[in-house]
N, C-alpha and C positions, 0 to 999 in steps of 0.2 A: 933439599938435604945437602949436608956437607959431605965432602968426599971421605973424610975420615970416618964420619958416622956410618956411611954406607959400607965402607970397607970393614969397620969394626963390627957391624951387624951381621956380617957374613960368618964370623967366627962362631965356634960352638959355645964359648963361655959367654960372649956378649949377646947371644941370640935372644934371650928373654927380655933384655933391656932395650934392644934396638927397636926403634919405632916402625921399621919396615916389616918386621916379622909379624906384626899384628894383622897385616893385610892377608897373610896366608893362614891365619888360624881359623878354626871352625867357629861359626856363629853360635853364641850362647842361646839355649832354649828360652822361649818367652815365658815370662812369669805371670801367672793368673792371680788376680787380686779379687777377693770376694767383695761384692757391693751389697750393702744392707738393703732389705726389701721395703723399708718405710718410705722410700722416696715417692712411690706412686700415690700412697695415701696423702702425702704432703701436697702433691700436685692437684689431687682431687679437692682437697680442702682449700687450696688456693683458688681453684676455679669456682668453688661454691662461694667463697668470699667475694670474688669479682662479680658474680651474678647478683648477690645480695646488694652490693654497692650500686649496681646498675638499676635494680628494682627500686632502691631507695631514691636514686636520682630521678627515675621516672615518676615516682610518687610525688616527689617534690615538684615536678613539672606538670602534673595533672590539673591543678586548679586553673591555670590559664586556658586549657582545652575546654573544660566545663564552662568556663566563662564565654568562650567562643560559641559553644552550643546554645547557651542561654541567649546570647545575642542573636543567633540565627532564628531561634524560636520567636523572639520578639520582633517579627517582621511587621512592616507597615501594611495598611489595608490596600494600598495601591499595588504593592508586590503580590499580595494574595490574589487580587483581581487579575493581575497579569498572569499569574500561574494558572488560575482557573480558566482564563481564556486560552492559554496555551494547551491546557489539557483538553478543553472542548474542541479546539482545532485538531488536535491529535486524534480524538475520538471520531470527529467528522471525517478526517482523512481515512481512518480505518474503516468506517462505515461505507464510504465511497468505494474503497478498494474491495470490500466484501460485495457491494452491489455490482461492481464491474465484473468481479469473478463469477457471481451468480448469473449475470446476464450472458457472459461468455459460455457458461455451462448450459444455459437454456438454448442459446444459439446452436451450440454443438448438438444438443439433443434434437432440436428441430431439424438441423441439417441431416442428422442420422436418420430421423423419422422420414424426412422427405426422400432420402436415398432409398430407404427400405420400401416406401410407398411406390417410388418410381420403379424399383425392381419388381415389386409385386404387380404393379400395373402392366409393366412390360411382359411379365410372365403370363398374366391373365390375358393381355392383348394377344400374345403369341398363341395361347391356348384357344382363344376365341377365333383367331384366324385359322388355326388348324381345324377347329370344329366347322367353320364355314366352308373350308376346302373339302372336308369330308362330306358335308351336306350336299355341296355342289356335285361332288363326285358320285354320291349316292343317287342324287336326282338324275344325273345323266345316265347312270347305270340302270336305274328303274325305267327310264324311257326306252332303253334298249332291251328290257326284259319282258317276257311274256309269261303270264300265269296260265297253266293248263290244269284244269280240274276234272274230277270224275274219271280218272284213268283206272283201268283194271290193275290188280296187283301184279299180274304177269307181265306188265309193260316193262320194257327195257330201254336203255339209252339208244340202242340201234334203231328201235321202232320209232322213237321220237325224232331222231336225226333223219330218217328216211321220210318222215312226214313233213318236216319243216325246212329241210335243206334246199328245197326249190325256191324259197323266198330270200335266201341270202346265206352268208357265212355264219355259222354258229360258233360262239366262243365257248360256252359251257352249258351243261345240263345237270340239274340237281333235283333229287326227289325229296318231297316233304310229306308230312302227315302219315308217316309210317308207324305202325304199331309193332314193336319187336316181339318175338316169340317168348323171350324171357326178360325178366325185369333187370337182370344183370347186364344185358347186352344193350349198348347205346343204339340210337336210331341210325347213326351213320354206319356203324358196323352191320346193322341189320339190313341197310340198303345195299351195302357192298356184297354181303354174303347171302342176301335174299332170305334172311331168317325172319319172316313176317308171321304175325299171329294168324292162326287158321281161320278165325272169325272175321278178319279184315278182308274187305272186298274191293276197296278202291284206294288209290293214292293220288297225290297232287305233285306237280312238278313245275320248275322254273326253267325256261329256255332263254339264254342270254345271247343276243345277236351282236355283231360288231358295229352295226349301223342302226340308227333309230328308224330309218325308213323301212328297213327289212322287218322290224318288229311290227310296224303298222300294217304291212302287207300280210303278216302271219295271222292277223285277226280274222281273216276270211275263213279259217278252219273252225270257227266257232259253230258248235252244233253238229259237227260231223260225227258219224258213228264209227268209232275206232274199233269196236268189238260189239258182239251181240249184247244189246241192253246197256251200252255205255256210250252216251252222247257227250263228248267232251265240251267243256266250257273254257273258251280262250278269251283272255282279257289282259289289258296292260297292268303291270305291277306298280305303276306310279299311283299317287294319291288321287289324281284327276281321272277317276274311273268313268266308264261310259254308262253308269247306272242312272236311269231317269225315273223319278218318282211318279210322274204322270202316267207312265206306261207300265208301272209295276204294281204288284199286289202283295200284301202281307198275309202269311199263312200261320195259323196258330193251332195248338192241340194236335200236332203231328206225332206219329209213333216214333219211338227212338230208333227202330231198325229200318226206317223208310229209306228208299233209294231215290236218287234224283229222277230216274226214268219213270218211276211210279207216279211222281208228281207231274211229270211232262205228259204222260198218257191221260191223267185225270183232267188236265186243263187244255188238252190239245183241241178240244171241240170249240173253245172260245176263240181261237185264232192262232196265228203263227207265234211260236215261242222263241225268244232270243236266247234266254238262259234261265236255268233253275239253280237256286242256291239254298241248300239246307245247312243251317249253322250246326256245327258238330264240335265235340270236345276234342282237344288236341291230343290228350293222353290216351283216351279210350277209343276215339273214332266214332262214338255213338252220337246220334242227333240230340239236340237240346230241346226239341219240341216245336221249333218254329223255323220259318224260312221265307224265301221271296221268289216270285215268278216275274220275269221281265218279258213283255210282249212287244211285238213290232209296232202295233197301232194302239191308240187310246180307246178305240171302240171295243177291243177285246177286254178291257178292264171292266166295262159295264156288264158284259156277259159273265165274266169271272165272279163278280159280286153276287150274281144269282146263285152261285154254287156254295154260298154260305150255309153252314150246318149240313153239308153233304157228307156222306160216309166215305172215308178213305182208309183202307186197311183196318177196318173195325172201329174207327174213331170219327166223331163228328168234328170236322175241321172248321176253323174260323177264318173267314176271308174278309179282309178290310183294305181300305185304301192306305197307301203309304203317305204320311204327312211329314212335312219338314219340321224338325225340332225347333229351329229358329223362329219360324212363323208361329208355331204353337206357343212359344214363350212370349212373343210380342202380342198376340191376339188378345189375351185376357186383359192386359193393361190398356189396350186401345178400346176394348168393348166397355170398360168401366167409365171412360171419359164422357161419352154422350149421355149415359143414364144419369150420371151425377148432375150434369147440367139441366136435364129435364126435371129432376127432383127439386133442384133449387128454384126453377121457374114455377113449379107447382106450389111450393111452399109460399112463394111471394104472392101468387094468386089467391091462396087460401087466407092470407092475412087480411085481405080487403074483402069484406062481405058485400053482397049485392044490395043490401038495404042501406048501406052507408050513404049519407047525404054529401053531395059535392056542390058547393056554392061557388059564386063568382067573387073575384077579388074586388074590393071597394076601392074607388079612386081616391087617393089622399087629397085632403083640402090644402089649397095653397095659403100659406100664412102671409099676412100683410106685413110688409117691412116698415110701414109708417109708424112713428111713435104715438102712443095714445095721449090725448090732452085731458087735463083735469077740468071738470065743470066749474065755472065761476058763477057766484051768486051776486046779483045787483045789490047796490048799497041800500036802496029804499026797502027792498024786501028784507034785507038783513036787519034794519032798524026796527021794522015791525015785529019781526020774530023776537027781538029782544023784549 
């Protein structure tokens, strides 16, 4: 700016014309101009024209693409074979992969099955071992246990202890073959509370010793009269019992209310009796109609067989020998064998009658090995014949 202009612009008259005053004036408000709305439509139309031009250009360029496709279709036979081989190889690879996957799955199944089998076998083996241990324990316990039969109902644990304590230390005593007074009461409760059926007359018991030798010593009490009319039967509880078939007799058609002492008195004449056993029902305690008598000697068995059909308590009893079931099963098979052989021999003998002629063999003639010669006719004789 020129100095004169600046100074002149400061005056009141020259203020509107001075250029410096414009700087301090207020800004004019903006002016809004209305724009017509057809511009958008024009833009859309222009875009549509561009798209149509592009499509037309693409349509113009399509024929060469189709030509390329046509060329691809017109492949040679060698290329087709190569493609088929490649496809076959791909399929083969896929099949091999599937087979490998299936084999792996089968191996996994077999492995899982083998594991389960091993687990089952181990479990069964453990169970079998436990069973064997239990059997061994039971066998050892049975060897230390003594069966006491034909005890009176009034017998108690103290009475049995006083009877067997002299042979060794007793581990336990338990009563069996008890008939409770009521059906609702179990046999164990009936034994503890002594609630026994009034018709029951005897019980059995098991005495367990701590050592096996003590149980063998306690067998000496067999046949002792513990009360009037009650001769006890003492035997080992193991399966190897002291019963001998050669010294025993089978009894049949016995009365159901019979006692062991009644049988003992009936066969006491034959000889010394080791034990009497009447087979009874566990639930009712009544006899089943048969039993056994064991003697000390085999001679008493012959005398006891003479008492067959004798009357005991109003019944004709049946007395027989005791036979082994195993021998009875084997005997019929063995008895059939010789008879079959005898029958076969008889059949062979019957096939040849007594009147049949038996000649001697003729000696065969020896054949000569020399060749036979033809007979020759002399010439003179041949001419005469002519």
